[in-house]
Structure formats: C-alpha cells, structure tokens
N, CA, C and O atoms as a printed pandas DataFrame, in Angstrom:
     atom_number atom_name residue_name chain_id  residue_number  x_coord  y_coord  z_coord
0              1         N          MET        A               1   94.493  -63.459 -138.429
1              2        CA          MET        A               1   95.773  -62.581 -137.684
2              3         C          MET        A               1   96.526  -63.007 -138.550
3              4         O          MET        A               1   96.446  -62.757 -139.753
4              5         N          ILE        A               2   97.538  -63.873 -137.868
5              6        CA          ILE        A               2   99.088  -64.603 -138.238
6              7         C          ILE        A               2   98.938  -64.353 -139.610
7              8         O          ILE        A               2   99.294  -63.243 -140.007
8              9         N          GLU        A               3   98.267  -65.545 -140.799
9             10        CA          GLU        A               3   98.399  -65.477 -142.426
10            11         C          GLU        A               3   98.270  -63.528 -142.666
11            12         O          GLU        A               3   99.015  -63.012 -143.498
12            13         N          GLU        A               4   97.675  -62.996 -142.180
13            14        CA          GLU        A               4   97.500  -61.321 -142.836
14            15         C          GLU        A               4   98.530  -61.119 -142.530
15            16         O          GLU        A               4   99.229  -60.644 -143.425
16            17         N          ARG        A               5   99.315  -61.381 -140.947
17            18        CA          ARG        A               5  100.972  -60.250 -140.604
18            19         C          ARG        A               5  102.036  -60.813 -141.866
19            20         O          ARG        A               5  102.715  -60.055 -142.558
20            21         N          GLN        A               6  102.010  -62.555 -142.009
21            22        CA          GLN        A               6  103.061  -62.996 -142.382
22            23         C          GLN        A               6  102.561  -62.163 -144.271
23            24         O          GLN        A               6  103.443  -61.621 -144.936
24            25         N          LYS        A               7  101.734  -62.211 -144.560
25            26        CA          LYS        A               7  101.683  -61.410 -145.841
26            27         C          LYS        A               7  101.946  -59.894 -145.728
27            28         O          LYS        A               7  102.408  -59.538 -146.812
28            29         N          LYS        A               8  101.880  -59.164 -145.138
29            30        CA          LYS        A               8  102.699  -58.159 -144.956
30            31         C          LYS        A               8  102.636  -57.415 -144.044
31            32         O          LYS        A               8  101.412  -57.425 -143.910
32            33         N          PRO        A               9  103.122  -56.508 -142.999
33            34        CA          PRO        A               9  103.223  -55.909 -141.549
34            35         C          PRO        A               9  102.370  -55.241 -141.577
35            36         O          PRO        A               9  102.309  -54.356 -142.430
36            37         N          PHE        A              10  101.001  -55.502 -140.269
37            38        CA          PHE        A              10  100.132  -53.832 -139.983
38            39         C          PHE        A              10  100.927  -52.609 -140.072
39            40         O          PHE        A              10  101.913  -52.358 -139.379
40            41         N          GLU        A              11  100.470  -51.943 -140.890
41            42        CA          GLU        A              11  100.529  -50.519 -140.742
42            43         C          GLU        A              11  100.030  -49.924 -139.253
43            44         O          GLU        A              11  100.713  -49.299 -138.441
44            45         N          SER        A              12   98.864  -50.250 -139.171
45            46        CA          SER        A              12   97.552  -48.914 -138.270
46            47         C          SER        A              12   96.975  -50.332 -137.471
47            48         O          SER        A              12   97.399  -51.487 -137.428
48            49         N          PHE        A              13   95.731  -49.604 -136.833
49            50        CA          PHE        A              13   95.126  -50.181 -136.149
50            51         C          PHE        A              13   93.520  -50.162 -137.029
51            52         O          PHE        A              13   92.497  -50.790 -136.755
52            53         N          LYS        A              14   93.756  -49.299 -138.028
53            54        CA          LYS        A              14   93.005  -49.008 -138.747
54            55         C          LYS        A              14   93.078  -50.717 -139.915
55            56         O          LYS        A              14   92.074  -51.422 -140.025
56            57         N          ASP        A              15   94.198  -51.010 -140.513
57            58        CA          ASP        A              15   94.726  -51.955 -141.112
58            59         C          ASP        A              15   94.623  -53.003 -140.681
59            60         O          ASP        A              15   94.701  -53.871 -141.550
60            61         N          ILE        A              16   94.430  -53.471 -139.385
61            62        CA          ILE        A              16   94.163  -55.071 -138.738
62            63         C          ILE        A              16   92.705  -55.157 -139.015
63            64         O          ILE        A              16   92.162  -56.127 -139.543
64            65         N          GLU        A              17   91.891  -53.666 -138.472
65            66        CA          GLU        A              17   90.274  -54.336 -138.399
66            67         C          GLU        A              17   89.909  -54.348 -139.767
67            68         O          GLU        A              17   88.771  -54.809 -139.845
68            69         N          GLU        A              18   90.506  -53.952 -141.244
69            70        CA          GLU        A              18   90.293  -54.309 -142.309
70            71         C          GLU        A              18   91.062  -54.426 -142.893
71            72         O          GLU        A              18   91.390  -53.708 -143.837
72            73         N          ARG        A              19   91.681  -55.570 -142.413
73            74        CA          ARG        A              19   92.504  -56.976 -143.165
74            75         C          ARG        A              19   92.048  -58.683 -142.250
75            76         O          ARG        A              19   92.266  -59.839 -142.615
76            77         N          VAL        A              20   91.405  -58.180 -141.065
77            78        CA          VAL        A              20   90.921  -59.480 -140.054
78            79         C          VAL        A              20   90.064  -59.133 -139.929
79            80         O          VAL        A              20   89.764  -58.027 -139.478
80            81         N          LYS        A              21   89.098  -60.326 -140.446
81            82        CA          LYS        A              21   87.652  -60.911 -140.266
82            83         C          LYS        A              21   87.216  -60.720 -138.762
83            84         O          LYS        A              21   87.596  -61.597 -137.986
84            85         N          GLY        A              22   86.582  -59.842 -138.336
85            86        CA          GLY        A              22   86.016  -60.474 -137.087
86            87         C          GLY        A              22   86.518  -59.633 -135.983
87            88         O          GLY        A              22   85.847  -59.566 -134.953
88            89         N          ILE        A              23   87.777  -58.895 -136.103
89            90        CA          ILE        A              23   88.472  -57.871 -135.291
90            91         C          ILE        A              23   87.996  -56.417 -135.207
91            92         O          ILE        A              23   88.616  -55.659 -135.952
92            93         N          LYS        A              24   87.163  -55.936 -134.566
93            94        CA          LYS        A              24   86.729  -54.748 -134.599
94            95         C          LYS        A              24   87.091  -53.404 -133.160
95            96         O          LYS        A              24   86.902  -53.576 -131.956
96            97         N          ASN        A              25   87.519  -52.422 -133.699
97            98        CA          ASN        A              25   88.203  -51.659 -132.063
98            99         C          ASN        A              25   89.338  -51.932 -131.753
99           100         O          ASN        A              25   89.679  -51.270 -130.773
100          101         N          ILE        A              26   89.961  -52.472 -132.048
101          102        CA          ILE        A              26   91.405  -53.185 -132.017
102          103         C          ILE        A              26   91.667  -52.199 -130.946
103          104         O          ILE        A              26   90.904  -52.847 -130.230
104          105         N          GLN        A              27   92.064  -51.168 -130.123
105          106        CA          GLN        A              27   92.128  -49.827 -129.431
106          107         C          GLN        A              27   91.755  -50.582 -128.297
107          108         O          GLN        A              27   92.561  -51.182 -127.587
108          109         N          ASN        A              28   90.439  -50.551 -128.115
109          110        CA          ASN        A              28   89.487  -51.005 -127.152
110          111         C          ASN        A              28   90.324  -52.931 -126.275
111          112         O          ASN        A              28   90.624  -53.341 -125.153
112          113         N          ILE        A              29   90.335  -53.525 -127.893
113          114        CA          ILE        A              29   91.214  -54.811 -126.996
114          115         C          ILE        A              29   92.349  -54.781 -126.323
115          116         O          ILE        A              29   92.481  -55.296 -125.213
116          117         N          ILE        A              30   93.596  -53.944 -127.186
117          118        CA          ILE        A              30   94.432  -54.233 -126.543
118          119         C          ILE        A              30   94.738  -53.453 -125.676
119          120         O          ILE        A              30   95.835  -53.637 -125.150
120          121         N          TYR        A              31   93.927  -52.344 -125.221
121          122        CA          TYR        A              31   93.893  -51.256 -124.014
122          123         C          TYR        A              31   93.090  -52.614 -122.694
123          124         O          TYR        A              31   93.501  -52.537 -121.536
124          125         N          GLU        A              32   92.302  -53.426 -122.948
125          126        CA          GLU        A              32   91.654  -54.288 -121.922
126          127         C          GLU        A              32   92.969  -55.488 -121.961
127          128         O          GLU        A              32   92.975  -56.138 -120.915
128          129         N          ARG        A              33   93.865  -55.825 -122.764
129          130        CA          ARG        A              33   94.654  -56.805 -122.527
130          131         C          ARG        A              33   95.674  -56.416 -121.639
131          132         O          ARG        A              33   96.127  -57.074 -120.702
132          133         N          ILE        A              34   96.066  -55.047 -122.097
133          134        CA          ILE        A              34   96.839  -54.589 -120.936
134          135         C          ILE        A              34   96.527  -54.296 -119.486
135          136         O          ILE        A              34   97.350  -54.460 -118.584
136          137         N          ILE        A              35   94.971  -53.737 -119.263
137          138        CA          ILE        A              35   94.950  -53.887 -118.024
138          139         C          ILE        A              35   94.627  -55.066 -117.162
139          140         O          ILE        A              35   94.802  -55.172 -115.948
140          141         N          LEU        A              36   94.079  -56.013 -118.078
141          142        CA          LEU        A              36   94.130  -57.516 -117.642
142          143         C          LEU        A              36   95.912  -57.811 -116.882
143          144         O          LEU        A              36   96.044  -58.038 -115.679
144          145         N          GLU        A              37   96.876  -57.757 -117.665
145          146        CA          GLU        A              37   98.142  -57.794 -117.300
146          147         C          GLU        A              37   98.840  -57.087 -116.148
147          148         O          GLU        A              37   99.825  -57.228 -115.423
148          149         N          LEU        A              38   97.868  -56.293 -116.345
149          150        CA          LEU        A              38   98.950  -55.017 -114.948
150          151         C          LEU        A              38   98.441  -55.610 -113.927
151          152         O          LEU        A              38   99.008  -55.703 -112.838
152          153         N          SER        A              39   96.870  -56.243 -114.310
153          154        CA          SER        A              39   96.343  -56.671 -112.677
154          155         C          SER        A              39   96.626  -57.821 -112.047
155          156         O          SER        A              39   96.421  -58.077 -110.861
156          157         N          GLY        A              40   97.111  -58.519 -112.883
157          158        CA          GLY        A              40   98.188  -59.857 -112.446
158          159         C          GLY        A              40   97.216  -61.552 -112.985
159          160         O          GLY        A              40   97.574  -62.720 -112.827
160          161         N          LYS        A              41   96.099  -61.056 -113.552
161          162        CA          LYS        A              41   94.884  -61.681 -114.135
162          163         C          LYS        A              41   95.023  -62.613 -115.220
163          164         O          LYS        A              41   94.198  -63.519 -115.338
164          165         N          GLU        A              42   96.299  -62.443 -116.292
165          166        CA          GLU        A              42   96.477  -63.460 -116.544
166          167         C          GLU        A              42   98.419  -63.683 -116.473
167          168         O          GLU        A              42   99.370  -62.962 -116.170
168          169         N          LYS        A              43   98.255  -64.907 -116.881
169          170        CA          LYS        A              43   99.717  -65.649 -116.813
170          171         C          LYS        A              43  100.862  -65.544 -117.837
171          172         O          LYS        A              43  102.041  -65.839 -117.642
172          173         N          ILE        A              44  100.204  -64.986 -119.161
173          174        CA          ILE        A              44  100.932  -64.350 -120.468
174          175         C          ILE        A              44  100.849  -63.392 -120.755
175          176         O          ILE        A              44   99.774  -62.888 -121.078
176          177         N          LYS        A              45  102.233  -62.630 -120.739
177          178        CA          LYS        A              45  102.626  -61.599 -120.516
178          179         C          LYS        A              45  102.604  -61.042 -122.504
179          180         O          LYS        A              45  103.240  -61.672 -123.349
180          181         N          LEU        A              46  102.040  -60.225 -122.721
181          182        CA          LEU        A              46  102.041  -59.805 -124.882
182          183         C          LEU        A              46  102.229  -58.420 -124.331
183          184         O          LEU        A              46  102.485  -57.774 -125.347
184          185         N          PHE        A              47  102.250  -57.685 -123.438
185          186        CA          PHE        A              47  102.559  -56.020 -123.602
186          187         C          PHE        A              47  103.449  -55.923 -122.482
187          188         O          PHE        A              47  104.413  -55.157 -122.507
188          189         N          THR        A              48  103.052  -57.014 -121.020
189          190        CA          THR        A              48  103.856  -55.901 -120.356
190          191         C          THR        A              48  104.428  -57.284 -119.194
191          192         O          THR        A              48  103.875  -58.358 -118.957
192          193         N          ILE        A              49  105.945  -56.617 -118.558
193          194        CA          ILE        A              49  106.510  -57.943 -117.758
194          195         C          ILE        A              49  105.980  -58.154 -116.979
195          196         O          ILE        A              49  106.275  -59.119 -116.275
C-alpha cells in the first residue's frame, strides 16, 4: 500500500482496491478500525483522537 501511495495518491476506495493486492472492501476495513479505536482497544490511533 505504501509503495502504491508513493507512486500516486489514492483517489477513491475503489482505486485502493484496484491498486493494492489483497485489499477488498476497504470501507469496511476502515470502519472496523475506527470502531476499535473508539472502543479503546487500540493503543495507536490512526483515525481518532
């Protein structure tokens, strides 16, 4: 994902799914991560404060 991001910024969730192998349903992945962060189960926060 980092290599693809360095080539060109992602334009949409669909763009991420097309350019990064193994990533499907990125919206759900991000949603689940935000829920984990809000519940306090993650020490490192990517999307929340």
